[in-house]
C-alpha positions as CSV (number, residue, x, y, z in Angstrom):
1,X,0.0,0.0,0.0
2,X,2.1,2.9,-1.3
3,X,1.2,6.5,-0.7
4,X,2.2,7.9,-4.1
5,X,0.3,7.5,-7.3
6,X,1.8,5.8,-10.4
7,X,1.9,9.2,-12.2
8,X,3.8,10.8,-9.3
9,X,6.3,7.9,-9.4
10,X,6.8,8.3,-13.1
11,X,7.4,12.0,-12.8
12,X,9.9,11.5,-10.1
13,X,11.7,8.8,-12.1
14,X,11.9,11.1,-15.1
15,X,13.5,13.9,-13.0
16,X,16.2,11.4,-11.8
17,X,17.0,9.6,-15.0
18,X,16.7,12.5,-17.5
19,X,20.0,14.2,-16.5
20,X,21.9,10.9,-16.6
21,X,20.6,10.1,-20.1
22,X,21.4,13.6,-21.4
23,X,24.9,13.3,-20.0
24,X,25.5,10.0,-21.8
25,X,23.7,11.1,-25.0
26,X,20.9,8.6,-24.7
27,X,17.1,8.9,-25.0
28,X,14.8,7.5,-22.4
29,X,11.0,7.3,-22.1
30,X,9.0,6.9,-18.9
31,X,6.0,4.9,-20.1
32,X,2.7,4.9,-18.1
33,X,-0.1,2.5,-18.7
34,X,-3.0,4.6,-20.0
35,X,-6.4,4.1,-18.2
36,X,-8.2,3.8,-21.5
37,X,-7.4,2.3,-24.9
38,X,-3.7,1.8,-25.6
39,X,-1.9,4.6,-27.6
40,X,1.6,5.2,-28.8
41,X,2.2,8.1,-26.4
42,X,0.4,11.2,-25.1
43,X,1.3,13.5,-28.1
44,X,1.7,11.9,-31.5
45,X,2.2,13.5,-34.9
46,X,1.5,11.2,-37.8
47,X,3.5,12.6,-40.8
48,X,2.5,11.9,-44.4
49,X,4.4,13.0,-47.5
50,X,5.1,12.4,-51.2
51,X,8.2,10.2,-50.7
52,X,10.3,8.6,-47.9
53,X,13.0,11.2,-48.0
54,X,10.6,14.1,-47.5
55,X,8.7,12.3,-44.7
56,X,11.9,11.5,-42.8
57,X,13.2,15.1,-43.1
58,X,9.9,16.5,-41.9
59,X,9.9,13.9,-39.0
60,X,13.4,15.0,-38.0
61,X,12.4,18.7,-38.0
62,X,9.2,17.9,-36.1
63,X,11.4,16.1,-33.5
64,X,13.4,19.3,-32.9
65,X,10.1,21.4,-32.7
66,X,8.7,18.9,-30.2
67,X,11.8,19.3,-28.0
68,X,11.5,23.1,-28.1
69,X,7.8,23.1,-27.1
70,X,7.0,23.9,-23.4
71,X,5.9,20.9,-21.3
72,X,6.7,18.3,-24.0
73,X,9.2,15.7,-22.8
74,X,10.5,12.2,-23.8
75,X,10.5,13.3,-27.4
76,X,11.5,10.6,-30.0
77,X,10.6,9.3,-33.4
78,X,10.2,5.9,-34.9
79,X,13.0,6.3,-37.4
80,X,16.0,3.9,-36.7
81,X,19.5,4.8,-37.6
82,X,21.2,2.7,-40.2
83,X,23.2,-0.2,-38.8
84,X,25.0,-3.3,-40.2
85,X,24.4,-6.9,-39.3
86,X,25.9,-10.3,-40.3
87,X,23.9,-12.8,-42.2
88,X,24.8,-16.3,-43.4
89,X,24.4,-17.0,-47.1
90,X,23.9,-20.8,-47.7
91,X,25.6,-22.4,-50.7
92,X,22.7,-24.5,-51.7
93,X,24.8,-26.7,-54.0
94,X,27.2,-27.7,-51.3
95,X,24.4,-28.2,-48.8
96,X,22.5,-30.4,-51.2
97,X,25.6,-32.6,-51.9
98,X,26.1,-33.0,-48.2
99,X,22.4,-33.8,-47.7
100,X,21.7,-30.8,-45.4
101,X,18.7,-28.6,-45.9
102,X,18.6,-24.8,-45.5
103,X,16.0,-25.3,-42.7
104,X,18.4,-27.4,-40.7
105,X,21.1,-24.7,-41.0
106,X,18.7,-22.0,-39.9
107,X,17.4,-24.0,-37.0
108,X,21.0,-24.7,-35.8
109,X,21.9,-21.0,-36.0
110,X,18.7,-20.1,-34.2
111,X,19.5,-22.5,-31.3
112,X,23.0,-21.0,-30.9
113,X,21.7,-17.4,-31.1
114,X,18.9,-18.0,-28.7
115,X,16.0,-17.7,-31.1
116,X,14.7,-21.3,-30.9
117,X,12.3,-22.5,-28.2
118,X,12.8,-26.0,-27.1
119,X,9.6,-26.1,-25.1
120,X,7.9,-24.6,-22.1
121,X,8.0,-25.3,-18.3
122,X,5.1,-27.4,-17.1
123,X,4.4,-25.8,-13.7
124,X,0.8,-25.9,-12.6
125,X,-1.5,-23.1,-13.7
126,X,0.3,-20.2,-15.2
127,X,-1.1,-17.1,-16.9
128,X,1.9,-17.0,-19.4
129,X,4.1,-19.8,-20.5
130,X,7.7,-19.9,-19.5
131,X,9.8,-21.1,-22.5
132,X,13.0,-23.1,-22.5
133,X,15.6,-21.4,-24.7
134,X,19.2,-22.6,-25.3
135,X,21.9,-20.3,-26.6
136,X,25.6,-19.9,-26.7
137,X,27.4,-17.4,-24.5
138,X,27.6,-13.8,-25.7
139,X,31.4,-14.1,-26.2
140,X,30.9,-17.0,-28.6
141,X,28.0,-15.4,-30.4
142,X,30.0,-12.2,-31.1
143,X,32.9,-14.0,-32.8
144,X,32.1,-14.9,-36.4
145,X,35.1,-17.3,-36.7
146,X,34.0,-19.4,-33.8
147,X,30.5,-19.6,-35.3
148,X,32.0,-20.8,-38.5
149,X,33.3,-23.9,-36.7
150,X,29.9,-24.8,-35.5
151,X,29.1,-28.4,-36.6
152,X,26.0,-29.1,-38.7
153,X,24.6,-32.6,-38.6
154,X,23.7,-34.1,-41.9
155,X,21.2,-36.8,-42.8
156,X,23.7,-39.7,-42.4
157,X,24.9,-38.3,-39.0
158,X,28.0,-36.7,-40.4
159,X,29.0,-33.3,-38.9
160,X,30.2,-30.6,-41.2
161,X,31.6,-27.1,-40.2
162,X,29.2,-24.3,-41.0
163,X,31.8,-22.5,-43.1
164,X,31.8,-25.3,-45.7
165,X,28.1,-24.7,-46.3
166,X,28.2,-21.0,-47.0
167,X,29.7,-17.7,-45.8
168,X,28.9,-14.8,-43.4
169,X,28.2,-11.5,-45.2
170,X,27.9,-8.1,-43.7
171,X,24.7,-6.2,-44.8
172,X,22.9,-3.0,-44.0
173,X,19.5,-3.2,-42.4
174,X,16.7,-1.8,-44.4
175,X,14.7,1.0,-42.7
176,X,11.4,0.1,-41.2
177,X,8.4,1.5,-43.2
178,X,5.3,2.1,-41.1
179,X,1.9,2.0,-42.7
180,X,-1.5,3.3,-41.5
181,X,-4.6,2.6,-43.6
182,X,-2.3,1.5,-46.5
183,X,-0.4,4.8,-46.4
184,X,3.3,5.3,-45.6
185,X,3.7,7.3,-42.3
186,X,6.3,8.5,-39.9
187,X,5.7,9.0,-36.1
188,X,7.0,11.7,-33.8
189,X,6.0,11.1,-30.1
190,X,6.2,13.0,-26.8
191,X,4.9,13.0,-23.3
192,X,3.3,15.9,-21.3
193,X,4.4,17.1,-17.9
194,X,3.8,20.0,-15.6
195,X,0.6,21.6,-14.4
196,X,-0.9,21.7,-17.9
197,X,-0.5,18.0,-18.6
198,X,-3.3,17.6,-21.1
199,X,-2.1,16.9,-24.7
200,X,-4.0,19.8,-26.2
201,X,-1.7,22.4,-24.5
202,X,1.4,20.7,-26.0
203,X,-0.3,20.6,-29.4
204,X,-1.0,24.3,-29.2
205,X,2.6,25.1,-28.3
206,X,3.9,23.0,-31.2
207,X,1.4,24.7,-33.6
208,X,2.8,28.1,-32.6
209,X,6.3,26.9,-33.4
210,X,5.2,25.7,-36.8
211,X,4.1,29.1,-38.0
212,X,7.4,29.8,-39.7
213,X,8.3,26.3,-40.7
214,X,8.4,25.3,-44.4
215,X,8.7,21.6,-45.5
216,X,11.3,20.5,-48.0
217,X,8.6,20.3,-50.7
218,X,7.7,24.0,-50.0
219,X,4.5,23.4,-47.9
220,X,3.4,25.1,-44.7
221,X,2.0,22.4,-42.5
222,X,-0.5,22.7,-39.6
223,X,-2.6,20.2,-37.7
224,X,-5.4,22.6,-36.8
225,X,-8.2,22.1,-37.3
226,X,-8.5,19.3,-40.0
227,X,-5.5,17.4,-38.5
228,X,-7.5,17.0,-35.3
229,X,-10.3,15.1,-37.0
230,X,-8.5,12.8,-39.5
231,X,-5.6,12.2,-41.9
232,X,-4.9,14.5,-44.9
233,X,-6.8,13.9,-48.0
234,X,-3.8,12.8,-50.1
235,X,0.0,12.1,-49.9
236,X,1.0,14.4,-52.8
237,X,2.3,17.1,-50.3
238,X,3.6,17.1,-46.7
239,X,1.0,17.1,-44.0
240,X,0.4,15.5,-40.6
241,X,-2.4,14.4,-38.3
242,X,-2.5,14.7,-34.5
243,X,-2.8,11.3,-32.7
244,X,-2.2,9.7,-29.4
245,X,-4.4,10.5,-26.4
246,X,-6.1,13.4,-28.3
247,X,-7.6,10.9,-30.7
248,X,-9.0,8.8,-27.8
249,X,-10.3,11.9,-26.1
250,X,-11.9,13.3,-29.2
251,X,-13.6,10.1,-30.1
252,X,-14.7,9.4,-26.6
253,X,-16.3,12.8,-26.0
254,X,-17.7,12.9,-29.5
255,X,-19.5,9.6,-28.9
256,X,-20.5,10.7,-25.4
257,X,-21.9,13.9,-26.7
258,X,-23.9,12.1,-29.3
259,X,-25.2,9.7,-26.6
260,X,-26.1,12.6,-24.3
261,X,-28.1,14.4,-27.1
262,X,-29.9,11.2,-28.0
263,X,-30.7,10.7,-24.3
264,X,-32.1,14.2,-23.9
265,X,-34.3,13.8,-27.0
266,X,-35.6,10.5,-25.8
267,X,-36.3,11.8,-22.3
268,X,-38.1,14.8,-23.7
269,X,-40.1,12.7,-26.0
270,X,-41.2,10.4,-23.2
271,X,-42.1,13.3,-21.0
272,X,-44.2,15.0,-23.7
273,X,-45.9,11.7,-24.4
274,X,-46.8,11.3,-20.7
275,X,-47.9,14.9,-20.0
276,X,-49.0,15.8,-23.5
277,X,-47.6,19.3,-23.1
278,X,-44.4,20.6,-24.6
279,X,-44.0,23.4,-22.0
280,X,-44.2,21.0,-19.1
281,X,-41.6,18.8,-20.8
282,X,-39.2,21.8,-20.9
283,X,-39.9,22.6,-17.3
284,X,-39.1,19.1,-16.1
285,X,-35.8,19.1,-18.1
286,X,-34.8,22.6,-16.9
287,X,-32.7,21.4,-13.9
288,X,-30.4,19.3,-16.1
289,X,-28.0,22.2,-17.0
290,X,-28.0,23.2,-13.3
291,X,-26.0,20.1,-12.6
292,X,-23.0,21.8,-14.2
293,X,-23.0,24.4,-11.4
294,X,-22.0,21.5,-9.1
295,X,-19.9,19.4,-11.4
296,X,-17.4,22.0,-12.6
297,X,-16.6,23.5,-9.2
298,X,-16.5,19.9,-7.8
299,X,-13.7,18.9,-10.2
300,X,-11.8,22.1,-9.3
301,X,-12.1,21.5,-5.6
302,X,-11.0,17.9,-5.7
303,X,-8.3,18.5,-8.3
304,X,-9.8,15.8,-10.6
305,X,-9.7,16.0,-14.4
306,X,-12.8,16.0,-16.5
307,X,-12.6,12.6,-18.1
308,X,-14.9,10.2,-20.0
309,X,-16.2,8.9,-16.7
310,X,-17.1,12.4,-15.7
311,X,-19.2,12.6,-18.8
312,X,-20.9,9.3,-17.9
313,X,-21.7,10.7,-14.5
314,X,-23.2,13.8,-16.1
315,X,-25.5,11.7,-18.4
316,X,-26.5,9.5,-15.5
317,X,-27.3,12.5,-13.3
318,X,-29.6,13.9,-16.0
319,X,-32.0,11.0,-15.5
320,X,-31.9,11.3,-11.7
321,X,-32.7,15.0,-11.8
322,X,-35.5,14.5,-14.3
323,X,-37.0,11.9,-12.0
324,X,-37.1,14.5,-9.1
325,X,-38.8,17.0,-11.4
326,X,-41.4,14.5,-12.5
327,X,-42.3,13.8,-8.9
328,X,-43.0,17.4,-8.2
329,X,-44.7,18.4,-11.5
330,X,-47.0,15.3,-11.5
331,X,-48.1,15.9,-7.9
332,X,-48.9,19.6,-8.7
333,X,-50.8,18.5,-11.8
334,X,-53.0,16.0,-9.8
335,X,-53.6,18.6,-7.2
336,X,-54.7,21.3,-9.7
337,X,-57.1,18.7,-11.3
338,X,-58.8,18.4,-7.9
339,X,-59.5,22.1,-8.0
340,X,-56.7,23.3,-5.7
341,X,-55.0,26.6,-6.3
342,X,-51.6,26.4,-8.0
343,X,-49.8,27.9,-5.0
344,X,-51.4,25.5,-2.5
345,X,-50.7,22.6,-4.9
346,X,-47.0,23.5,-5.0
347,X,-46.9,23.6,-1.2
348,X,-48.6,20.3,-1.0
349,X,-46.2,18.8,-3.5
350,X,-43.2,20.0,-1.5
351,X,-44.6,18.5,1.7
352,X,-45.3,15.1,0.1
353,X,-42.3,14.8,-2.3
354,X,-39.3,16.5,-0.6
355,X,-38.5,13.6,1.6
356,X,-38.1,10.9,-1.1
357,X,-36.2,13.4,-3.2
358,X,-33.7,14.1,-0.5
359,X,-33.3,10.4,0.5
360,X,-32.6,9.6,-3.2
361,X,-30.0,12.4,-3.5
362,X,-28.3,11.5,-0.2
363,X,-28.1,7.8,-1.1
364,X,-26.5,8.7,-4.4
365,X,-24.0,11.0,-2.9
366,X,-23.0,8.5,-0.2
367,X,-22.4,5.8,-2.9
368,X,-20.4,8.2,-5.0
369,X,-18.2,9.1,-2.0
370,X,-17.2,5.5,-1.7
371,X,-15.4,5.5,-5.1
372,X,-14.0,9.0,-4.8
373,X,-10.4,7.6,-4.4
374,X,-10.6,5.4,-7.5
375,X,-8.3,6.5,-10.2
376,X,-10.5,5.6,-13.1
377,X,-14.0,6.4,-11.7
378,X,-13.0,9.5,-9.7
379,X,-14.5,11.8,-12.4
380,X,-17.9,10.0,-12.3
381,X,-17.8,10.1,-8.5
382,X,-17.2,13.8,-8.5
383,X,-20.0,14.4,-11.0
384,X,-22.5,12.4,-9.1
385,X,-21.5,13.7,-5.7
386,X,-21.4,17.5,-6.3
387,X,-23.8,17.5,-9.2
388,X,-26.5,15.7,-7.3
389,X,-26.2,17.9,-4.2
390,X,-26.4,21.2,-6.1
391,X,-29.0,20.1,-8.6
392,X,-31.3,18.7,-5.9
393,X,-31.3,22.0,-4.0
394,X,-31.8,24.0,-7.1
395,X,-34.6,21.7,-8.4
396,X,-36.6,22.5,-5.2
397,X,-36.3,26.1,-6.2
398,X,-36.6,26.2,-10.0
399,X,-39.5,23.7,-10.4
400,X,-41.9,25.5,-8.0
401,X,-41.1,28.8,-9.7
402,X,-41.6,27.2,-13.1
403,X,-44.9,25.8,-12.0
404,X,-46.1,29.3,-11.0
405,X,-45.0,30.7,-14.4
406,X,-46.7,27.9,-16.3
407,X,-49.9,27.7,-14.2
408,X,-52.0,28.2,-17.3
409,X,-50.8,24.8,-18.6
410,X,-51.7,23.2,-15.3
411,X,-55.2,24.7,-15.5
412,X,-55.5,23.4,-19.0
413,X,-54.6,19.7,-18.4
414,X,-54.8,17.2,-21.2
415,X,-57.4,14.5,-21.2
416,X,-56.8,10.8,-21.5
417,X,-57.3,10.8,-25.3
418,X,-55.3,13.9,-26.0
419,X,-58.2,16.4,-25.9
420,X,-57.9,19.6,-23.9
421,X,-59.8,19.5,-20.6
422,X,-60.3,22.9,-19.0
423,X,-60.2,22.4,-15.2
424,X,-59.6,26.0,-14.2
425,X,-59.0,29.0,-16.4
426,X,-57.9,32.3,-15.1
427,X,-59.1,34.6,-17.9
428,X,-56.9,37.6,-17.0
429,X,-53.8,35.5,-17.0
430,X,-54.7,33.9,-20.3
431,X,-55.3,37.2,-22.1
432,X,-52.4,39.1,-20.7
433,X,-49.0,37.9,-22.0
434,X,-46.2,37.8,-19.5
435,X,-42.8,36.3,-19.6
436,X,-42.3,33.2,-17.4
437,X,-40.6,33.9,-14.1
438,X,-37.6,31.7,-15.0
439,X,-37.1,33.5,-18.2
440,X,-37.2,36.9,-16.4
441,X,-34.6,35.7,-13.9
442,X,-32.5,34.3,-16.8
443,X,-32.7,37.6,-18.7
444,X,-31.8,39.6,-15.6
445,X,-28.7,37.4,-14.9
446,X,-27.5,37.7,-18.5
447,X,-28.1,41.5,-18.5
448,X,-26.2,41.9,-15.2
449,X,-23.3,39.8,-16.5
450,X,-23.2,41.8,-19.7
451,X,-23.1,45.1,-17.9
452,X,-20.5,43.9,-15.5
453,X,-18.3,42.8,-18.4
454,X,-18.5,46.1,-20.3
455,X,-18.1,48.2,-17.1
456,X,-15.0,46.1,-16.1
457,X,-13.7,46.4,-19.7
458,X,-14.1,50.2,-19.5
459,X,-12.4,50.4,-16.2
460,X,-9.5,48.4,-17.5
461,X,-9.1,50.6,-20.5
462,X,-9.2,53.8,-18.3
463,X,-6.6,52.4,-16.0
464,X,-4.4,51.4,-18.9
465,X,-4.7,54.8,-20.6
466,X,-3.9,56.5,-17.3
467,X,-0.8,54.3,-16.8
468,X,0.4,54.9,-20.3
469,X,0.0,58.7,-19.9
470,X,1.9,58.6,-16.5
471,X,4.6,56.4,-18.0
472,X,4.9,58.7,-21.0
473,X,5.9,61.6,-18.8
474,X,9.2,59.9,-18.0
475,X,10.1,58.9,-21.5
476,X,12.5,61.2,-23.5
477,X,10.8,62.0,-26.8
478,X,13.1,62.1,-29.9
479,X,13.7,65.7,-31.1
480,X,13.3,66.2,-34.9
481,X,14.9,69.0,-36.9
482,X,11.5,70.1,-38.1
483,X,10.5,71.2,-34.6
484,X,11.4,74.5,-32.9
485,X,13.5,73.8,-29.8
486,X,14.2,76.2,-27.0
487,X,17.0,75.9,-24.5
488,X,16.2,76.0,-20.8
489,X,16.9,79.6,-19.7
490,X,17.9,81.1,-16.4
491,X,15.2,83.3,-15.0
492,X,17.8,85.5,-13.1
493,X,19.7,86.6,-16.2
494,X,18.8,89.6,-18.4
495,X,18.7,87.4,-21.6
496,X,16.0,85.2,-20.1
497,X,13.9,88.2,-19.2
498,X,14.3,89.6,-22.7
499,X,13.4,86.3,-24.2
500,X,10.3,86.0,-22.0
501,X,9.2,89.5,-23.0
502,X,9.7,88.6,-26.7
503,X,7.6,85.4,-26.3
504,X,4.8,87.3,-24.5
505,X,4.8,89.9,-27.2
506,X,4.7,87.4,-30.0
507,X,2.0,85.3,-28.3
508,X,-0.2,88.3,-27.7
509,X,-0.1,89.1,-31.4
510,X,-0.3,85.6,-32.7
511,X,-4.1,85.5,-32.5
512,X,-6.3,84.2,-35.4
513,X,-6.2,86.9,-38.1
514,X,-9.5,88.0,-39.7
515,X,-8.1,88.6,-43.2
516,X,-5.3,87.7,-45.5
517,X,-3.1,90.7,-44.5
518,X,-3.2,89.9,-40.8
519,X,-2.2,86.3,-41.6
520,X,0.9,87.3,-43.6
521,X,1.9,89.7,-40.8
522,X,1.5,87.0,-38.2
523,X,3.7,84.6,-40.3
524,X,6.4,87.2,-40.6
525,X,6.4,87.9,-36.9
526,X,6.6,84.2,-36.2
527,X,9.6,83.9,-38.5
528,X,11.4,86.8,-36.9
529,X,10.7,85.2,-33.5
530,X,12.2,81.9,-34.7
531,X,15.4,83.7,-35.9
532,X,15.7,85.6,-32.6
533,X,15.4,82.5,-30.6
534,X,18.0,80.7,-32.6
535,X,20.5,83.6,-32.3
536,X,20.1,83.8,-28.5
537,X,20.2,80.0,-28.1
538,X,23.6,79.7,-29.8
539,X,25.8,81.4,-27.2
540,X,24.0,79.6,-24.4
541,X,24.8,76.2,-25.9
542,X,28.5,77.2,-26.2
543,X,28.6,78.5,-22.7
544,X,27.1,75.3,-21.4
545,X,29.8,73.2,-23.1
546,X,32.7,75.3,-21.8
547,X,31.4,75.5,-18.2
548,X,31.1,71.7,-18.0
549,X,27.6,72.0,-16.6
550,X,25.0,69.4,-17.4
551,X,23.4,69.7,-20.9
552,X,20.2,71.8,-20.7
553,X,17.1,69.8,-21.4
554,X,15.1,70.6,-24.5
555,X,11.4,70.5,-24.8
556,X,9.3,69.9,-27.8
557,X,8.0,73.0,-29.5
558,X,5.4,73.8,-32.1
559,X,5.9,73.0,-35.8
560,X,5.2,76.1,-37.7
561,X,3.9,76.2,-41.2
562,X,6.6,78.5,-42.6
563,X,9.5,76.7,-40.9
564,X,9.9,74.2,-43.7
565,X,10.1,77.0,-46.3
566,X,12.8,78.7,-44.2
567,X,14.9,75.6,-43.8
568,X,14.7,74.9,-47.5
569,X,15.8,78.5,-48.3
570,X,18.7,78.2,-45.8
């Protein structure tokens, strides 16, 4: 009874062994048994292409990209390096003259190399057989000359050395060609680690790195979104498909989603067939989405992942919640048929039905708590435990409110043969149209959420603008030649007082002219002011350099219309 989970042990082993492997130039993979169907690895890229050379080059490049992606570890591909091996070529003519068959030579070599099974151990009941294998020591197997002296027994019992029946030849092993659906393919694999251990996060990181990658045949490849759903249409250009755990996850949730929709349609059809009212069918199924209010926070609180078993728990919980709704709605319907007011009928339904509803919910939650520690069914336990608790409480609130909103449908109950039977009709309520209470509450919640979103967005934009404005005050703006610059002047000196008087005089006269003559006069005065400022600024700059004082700061001036013309003339 160990305290750590298998995943924790695998993560710890990777942290210990990875530095050793990197130091020795080796590659290791920490393999965990998946809880579902077997897959190659967590993240798998299945690469297709027009020829073997292109596929292998793309696979090598993808391996480098996998290693660069955040959270992707144990990266490898299924391409084997070229290596040589020894094989024995039989001289069939010599073997035939000696009365020795090729099968006999192969069997003898297999016995020496350890590839021949003599039999199995007979030892009671065993799940897997234990085979008896005979082989020569490694030192003998690795020496070709000693293997050549190995005796081969002929038909007449004569022993002949192996070298007289053929020779050993060194050859290069052919590369392995993998196929999927009769198409050549290369595999690049990796595992996920860290807080975001789901394969989709690693796939997004790899897709970001593929934005600037071009294949040898000039294609820009991506696995989003078509690569998530199936292989490329053809092999005439490089492409790839995402596989691994993503395929299992996609297919599982796709099938589960289809089953959930079919279950919802079937439940709704049965309810409408029983109550003969479409609105009451919608009211009874209204608490089903409320289970998510308990399921999603429950997974967050317990730290569980939303798996296929969580989806199974969600589907199962839908039937249980519908049963509770039927108990309340059916009782209210029977009470209204007796002539009881809708409010009194709802109170009577709560008194009569709340106990069996709570007992059913508590029993379900207690049973779910027992399997909360199971690694495979933890998601289903969380869905049933938290979803049942929250949905039961909300059902006791939503269903009575919905019954009040749909009281017209309770007063107009359907007869046994499908005809309308008017038990009690409130004329004022029938003539005046009002939104149901649940719809008004839903609209208020959506409106409040929308207003909160836009107000928060506005506040964020205002704070950002204020921060940018505040930060801009401390940034030194580049000074362009087309702007008028003025040196910082000393207020105690006579030059500064004269400059200040000149500025005041120019500014007082630089008002908007009313005619063309005033405009020309204003332009001339501005030009003279510009020249005066430049003449007075020159000695100040020279004095500042000689006195070794800090360089006076310059501030951005106003670009005048006639300044460009003056600069061009100068």
